[in-house]
N, C-alpha and C positions, 0 to 999 in steps of 0.2 A: 387710537388702537395700540395696545402694547404687545410686542412680539419679543419674548425674553426680556432683556433689559432695554430694548429699543422701543421708543414711542413714535409711531408713525402718525402723521397728520391725516385727517379724513380725506383731504384733497389728494394726498399722495396715494392712499388706498384706492380711491375712486378712479384715478387716472390709470393706475396699474391694472385694476379690474377692467377698465375700458379697453386698454391695450390687449389684455389677455382674451377678452371676448372677440376683439377684432382679429387676433391671431387664429383663434379657433374657427371663426367664420371663414377666413381665407382658406384654411385647410378643408373645411366642409365643402366649399364651392370649387375645390380642385386647383386653386391658385397657389401652387407649391412655393414659387419664388417669394410671393407676398407673405405666405405663411411662415417661411423660414425667417424673413426679415423681421416681422412683427414678434415672432417667438424669441428671436435673438435679443431684440430690444427689451422685452419683458425680463428675460433671464439676466441680462447685464444690469438692468435697474435694480432688480431684487438683490443680486449679489452685492451691488454697490451700497444699497441701503443696509443690508444685514451686516456688512463688514466695515461700516464706517468709511465708505469711499476708498477701497483699496487701489482704485485706479489713479487717484489724485497724485500720489508721489511720482507716478510715471507720466502723467498728463499735465504738464504745466502750461498755463496760458501763454500763447505765443503773441508777441507784439511785432507785427509786420508793417512795413511802410504801406500807405494807402495804395500806391501805384502797383505794388505786388499783388495785393488783394484784388484790385480791379483787373489786372492782367489775368489772374487765375479765373476770375468770373467770366472774362471775355472768352477764354479758351473753352470753358464749360458751355457758354452760350453758343459758340460756333459749332461745337460738337452736337449739341441738342438741335441746332437749326439745320445742319447739313447731313445728319444721319437719319435713317428711317425712324419714325415714331415707334415707341415700344420695342425697340431693338436692344440687343445686349450693350451696344455703344451707349445708348441712353441710360441704361441701368448703371453701367460703370461710371459714367459721368456724374450721375446724381449721388452715387455712393461716395465718390471722391469728394464732391462738393460738401456732402454731409460730414464726412470725416474732417475736412478742413475747417468747417464752421465749428465743429466740436472742439478742435484744438485752439481755435481763436477765442472761444467763449467759455471754456471749461471752468476756469477760475475767474469770477468777476473781479474787477479792480476794487481794491479795498477802500479807495478814497472816493468811490462813486457816491453821489448824493442820492439818498433814498427818497422815493416819492411817498407822499402821504398815504396812509392806509386806505382811505376811501378811494383814492385814485387807482391803487393796485387792485382793490376788490372789484371796482367797476370794470376795469379793463379785463380782469380775469373772468368775470361773469359774462361779459360780451363775447370774449373768445370762446369760452366754454359752450355757450348757447349756440354759436355759429358752428363750432366743430361737431357738437353732438347732433345738431339738426342735419348736417350733411351726412354724418355717419348713419343716422337712423334712415334717412332717405336712401342712401346707397344700399344698406342692409335689406330694407323692405323691398326695394326694386329687384335686387338679386334673388331674394327668397321667392317673391311672387313669380318672377320669370323662370326660376329653376323648377318650381313646383306646378307651374301652369300646364294645362293640357294642350296648349298651343304649341306649334312648331317653334323651335328654339329662336330662330331669327325674328319671327313675328312676336313672340313673347317678350323679347328684349326691347322691341319697339313699343309694345303695349305698356311695359313697365320700365321706362328708361331710367338709367342711372345718370348721374351728372356727366360722366365721361361720354355717354352715348349722346346726350343733348349737345355737348360741346364738339363732338366729332366733326360735323359739317363745317364749323368755323375753323377748327384746327387743321383740317385737311387742306385748306387754302394756304398759299404761301404767306399772305398777309397775316392771317390768323395765327399761323404757327410762329412767325417772327414776333408778333405782338405778344403772344402768351409767354414765350421764352424771355422776352425783354422785361415784361411785367414781373415775372417770377424772380429774375435776377435782381431787378431794381428793388423789389420788396425785401429780398434777402440782404442786399447791401445796406438798405435802410435800417433793418433790424440789427445788423452788425454794428452800424454807426451808433445806434442807441446803446447797445451793449458796451461799446468801447469808450463811451463818453465818461470823463471823470466826474 
């Protein structure tokens, strides 16, 4: 797809469209905080693509010792574990973690060994299928529960989202700690892959 003198890949357009739909959906269901976050991401990505990454001169990839990264992840983990779920503390901790990861991975290492095209395509396809399946599930569940004639609480149980299904597990201390630990370990694992030469 050509916009002016810029050619965008189909995958880029599809992901931007997906994010834009998600942003609109969050506004429709009244989740203003989620709507603001998704909308901001779409705007930042579009500006970045249209202007040839204007943020790149200001955002240089940081190289931090592994101990510092683990210490920061531990602080985020403690915050998420010992503060109420879905609180402002949680939101702030996740935003800080996301900003830190962006600074660590904004510019990939130039000497990184590229993986074969088929491996990249296979991985991208699997991640896309999983992400889109979860998005469709969440969207349909929220639409059905919002438009159902049932009382709100009953409708949410009749058309459960992923978060509703996970709630009983996450409400327990063990489940909460387990989920936070898995989330952090997965993130650190992805960072390790990104930082490998």
